[in-house]
N, C-alpha and C positions, 0 to 999 in steps of 0.2 A: 834293750840291745840284745840281739840274738847272736850267739857265737857258735851255734851247732855246726855250721858248714865252713867256718873260717879257720885258717891255720896261722894267720898273722894279724895280731891286734895288740893294743896296749894292755898289759896285764892288769887285772883288777880282782883283788881278793883271791879267791881260789880259781879264777878263770885265767889260765895261762896259755899262750900260743904254743903250738907244737912245732911250727915251722916246717910242717910236712913230714916230720920224723915220727914214726909210730911209737906210741908209748910202750914201755915194758909191761909185759903181762906175767903175773906170777900164779903159780898154783896156790890155791887158798885152802887153809886148814878148815875142813868142814864148811867150806863156802864162805868163811868169814873174811871180809875185806880188811879187817884189823889185824889178821894173822897171816900175812903172805909167807909162802915157802919159797922153793927154788924157782928160778926164772924159766919160763916156758918158751922154747924157740918157735918161730912161725912154721906152720906146716899144713898139710892137707891129708885127708883120708886117702890111703893108696887104693887105686882102682885095680891094679895088677900086683902080683907078688913081687915083681922086680922093680916096682915104682920107688923112686926116691922121694919120700913124702915130705922131707924137711926142706925148708927154703933158707936162703941166705939170710942170716940174722941182720946183715947190714942193708938188706933190700929196702928201698923206699916204699912208701905207702902205695904209690901208683904201680910199682912193680908187683907188689903183693896182690893188688886188685886184678891186674892183668893175669897173673898166674891163677887166681881163683876163677876168673872167667874162662880160661883155657881148660881148667879142671872140670868146671861145671858143664861145658859143652863137648866134652870128650865123647867120641863115638861109643866107647865102651861104658859110659856112665850108666849104672844100673837103675837109677831113679828118674833122671831128667826126662827121657823120652816117654817112659811109662806115665809119669806125672802129667805131661802135656796132654797125651791122648785121653787119659782118665778124666781130666778136667773138661775137655771138649765133650766126651761122652756124657758127663754129668749135666752139661748144659742142655743136651737133647733129651735125656731120659729122667732128669730130676735127681738121679743118684748115680754115682760113678761105679765102675766095676770094682773099685776099692771105695767103700762108702766114706772113709775118712780121707777126703781128698787133700787135706792139709797135713796128713800124717801117714807116711808110708813106712814108719818105723815099727818096732816091736809092739808098741802100745796101740797101733792102728789096726783097722780091720783087715782081714785077709781078702784077697780078690775072689769074687764069685765065679769069674771066668778067667782064670790065670793064663791059659793058652791064648785066649782072644786078646788079652791085654798085651802079652808079649808080641803077638803078631802085628797088632795095630802099631805098637811102638816101633818095631823094625820097619814096617811098611812106611810109616811117617818119616823115619830117619833116612831111609834109603831112597825115597821117592821125591827128593827135593825139599823136604820139610815144609810143604805147602799146607797151611791151615785150611785154605779154600778146598783143596783136594781132599783133605781129611773130612771136612764137613760133608762134602759130596758123597764120599764113600759111606759115611754113616747114614745119611738121610735116604740114600737109595737102597739100603739094605732091607732084607725082609723083616728083620726084627723091629726096625723103626717103623715100617709101614703096617704093622699089626693094628688091629682094632683094639680099643680099650674096653670092649664088652667083657662083662663079668662071666666067669664060668665056675660053678660051685665045685666041680670035681677037681679042677686045677687049684682052686683056692684052698681046698682041704689039704693039699700037699704043700703049697707055697703061698700062704695067705698074704705075705708082704711083697710078693712078686719079685723076689730077689733074682730069680732065674729067667725073668722076662718072658713069661708065657702069654702076656698081653702087653699092650702099650699103657704106660701110666698116664692117667688123666691129670693135666697140669693147669693150674691157674696162672694167668699172665702175671708177670711181675708188675710192680707199681709203675715203672717206667713204660712198660709195654701197654698197660691200660691207658695211661695218659696219651701216649703216641697214637694208640688206636682210636681214642675219642677224637683227637685232632684230625686223623685221617678220614674217619667216617663223616665228620662234620664238614669236610672240605677245606679245613683251615691249616692243615699241616704245611709248614715251610720246609721243603726238603733240601734247601741249600746247605752245602757242607763247608766245614772249616770256619775260621774266624773266631771272634771272641764269644764267650758264653753270654747267657742272659740271666737276669734276676727274676725270681718269683716273689720278691719282697721289696719293700721300700726301706732304704738304708737311712737311719737317723743317728745323730750324735756321733759322727764319724771321727771326731777329734779324740774321743776317749770312750772306751767300752761301747762300741757301736751297738745300736738296737736294730734288729732285723724284724721289721713289721710286716708279717705275711698277710695280715688282715687288711692292710691298706693297699695291697697290690691290685691293679685292674687287670683281670684275665682277658679283657678285650684287646690289650696291647699286642699288636702284631709281632713285635720283636720277640715275644715269648712263645710264639707258636712254632718253634723249631723242635726237633727231636730232643728227648730228655737227656741224651748224652751230652748236650751242650749246656745243661742246667748248672748254675753256680751253686755249689753245695756248702752250707755252713755247718761244720762239724759240731760246733758248740750249741747250735739251735736249729735242729732239723725242721723241714717243712712238715707241719701237722697233717696235711692232706696226704702226702706221700708216705708218711710214717703210718698212718691209718691203714694204708694199702700194703703194709709189710715191707716198705723200702728198708734196705739194710742200713744199719748204723755205720756211717762212713768213718767213724773214729776207731772202729775195730775191724780185725780181719774176719770176714764172714765167708767161709768156704761154701756154705749152702744157705739159701734164703729160707727163713721161717715162713710157712704158709698157714694162715689162720682164716677162720670164717667167723666174723663178728657182725653184730647189728650196726656198729659204727661204720663199717665199710659200706653197707647198703645205704645208710643215711648220708654218707659223704657222696656217694654216686648219685643220690637224688637231689641233695640240697647244697652241695658246695658251689660257690659262685662260678668256678671254672666250668663245672658241668652244666649249670644253668645257661651260661653264655654259649657253650658248644651245642646245647640242645636247640637254642634259637637258630644257630647257624645251620645245624642239621636240617631243621624244618625249612629254612630258606632254601637250602640246596634241593630238597624234595619238591618244593613248590616251583622252583625254577625249571626242574626237569619235567614236571607234569602237573596239571591242574585237576587230575582225576584221583579221588581219595584211594580207590583200590590199587591204582598203579603206584601211588606214593607209598602205600603200605608194603607192596611187593618189593619196591626198590629199597625201602628201609630195612626190611628183613634180609634181603640179599646182602646189603652192606654190613649189617650187624652180625648175621649168623651164617652167611654164605649159602643160603637156601631160600626157596620160596615158602611163604606161609601156607598152612592148610586152609581149606575153606572156612573152617570154624575160627581159626586164628585171624584170618583176614577180616571176617565180620566183626569180631571182638575189637580188633585194633581200629578199624574204621569207625565203629561206634564210639570208642574211647576218644579218638581224635575229634570227632564231631561234638562230643559233649564237653571235653576239657581243653581242646585245642591241640594242634599238631606239635608245638614245642613240648607240651607235657607228655605226649605219646613218645616223642624222641627221647626225652629224659628218662622215661620208664624203660625204654629199650636198652639204655646203657646198663641197666641192672640185670638184663637177661643172663642166665648162666652160660648160654651159648656164646655170649660176647666175651666174658671174662675167663672162660675155661677153654682149654685146647684139648680136644680128644685125640 
């Protein structure tokens, strides 16, 4: 029985209903719950000198939550607007203007471009608070459109690229890799909304359910939707997605860990999902053309966004003739140009 969100239920041992009335909060001596001191009234951090930060002690829980929401979205809030634009910036560049996106406090990192962070925050706040417009503003900027090419003279000054003298080369996240494989193979279901899908077979549901990922059939069309609709089991994550550095959903993860391991290459070669999608990719190429060189050109365009060189075309055609087109498609899922974004 779960009581976490309930306010009225039959008392049982130490679980007692609150009836919607907030519990009293005491100052604790050295943080020890066994030694409470004076009662602490409800309140908020003042945003202005003349703010009345204390709330009515008799205010209900819903009134306190409403006051918190009003405080959080105040136009003069020093952190809210900066935090939002910093998070969006991090999604595009791999690192925020404040590197510690979960901590804007004294223990966090200082912004590398403080004036830019302030300007973006005010621009976002005063221009309708449209995230779409914020994304457009960032991706059309000159700093976003830079090449990721290396320059030794700039690297000698700023080796970690904190000041953005080039674009950061970024590996696709686990979800992006899975969605890209589905899109390239022609299997992606772009329908939006509705219930999620399982990437496992659920067994023993009556008690301690088992999530059997190895029994799932990747050919099931219901699972060919974008990864945002994937049902996530926090206690037993998907081994395939975890290998590709999918974040632990049971923890707050401000930034994804990006690793390069042999297990990732082996998964992209041998996982049953990739084997199935490689066959579908080959079927797509054969449907579009029966000429090997045209098939290779089309495959490279879909995977890397460019045509192959003459040498690459000859090697890929020879590989397909020797090992089969599905194996060539499977190998192309491992190309750096497919899993990395320059």
